[in-house]
C-alpha positions in Angstrom: 0.3 0.5 0.4 1.1 3.9 -0.8 2.3 6.3 1.8 0.7 9.4 1.6 1.6 13.0 3.9 -0.5 15.9 4.6 0.3 19.5 4.0 0.6 19.5 7.8 2.8 16.7 8.8 5.7 18.2 5.7 5.1 21.8 6.7 6.6 20.9 10.5 9.8 19.2 8.4 10.3 22.4 6.2 9.7 24.6 9.0 6.5 26.4 6.9 3.1 26.6 7.3 1.0 23.9 5.6 -1.3 26.5 4.0 2.5 27.5 2.3 3.1 23.7 1.3 -0.8 23.8 -0.3 0.0 26.7 -2.2 2.8 24.6 -3.6 0.6 22.1 -4.3 -1.7 24.0 -6.0 0.9 25.4 -8.4 2.2 22.5 -9.0 5.6 22.5 -7.3 4.9 19.8 -5.3 3.5 16.5 -7.2 0.1 15.7 -4.8 -3.1 14.5 -5.2 -6.1 15.8 -4.2 -9.5 14.3 -2.5 -12.1 16.8 -3.1 -10.6 19.4 -0.4 -8.2 17.3 0.9 -3.8 16.7 -0.3 -2.2 13.9 0.5 1.7 14.0 -0.9 3.0 10.7 -2.4 5.9 9.3 -0.6 8.1 9.2 -3.8 7.7 13.3 -3.4 8.0 14.1 -0.2 11.4 11.6 0.0 12.2 14.3 -3.2 11.4 17.3 -1.0 13.3 16.3 2.5 15.5 14.0 1.3 16.2 10.7 3.1 17.4 11.3 6.0 14.4 14.0 6.6 11.7 11.5 5.6 13.3 8.9 7.7 12.5 11.7 10.6 9.3 12.4 9.7 8.7 9.1 9.7 10.5 8.3 13.1 8.1 11.1 14.4 5.4 10.0 13.2 5.2 6.8 14.3 5.9 8.6 17.8 3.1 10.0 17.6 0.6 6.3 16.3 0.5 7.2 12.8 2.5 5.3 11.2 
């Protein structure tokens, strides 16, 4: 099963607002899926943005929070 991240999750690691991530999604600067009003970013795109180390850090943080 594919893994997807929310704009809020990426925003924490990128240290920007979730709205900034959503704006980049709307402009096509970040590849994502829009399901109605909800955006999701595929794991491959998150890795492109964060790099392998950043993605691992995000996964660890989400696991600690019980999301992963």
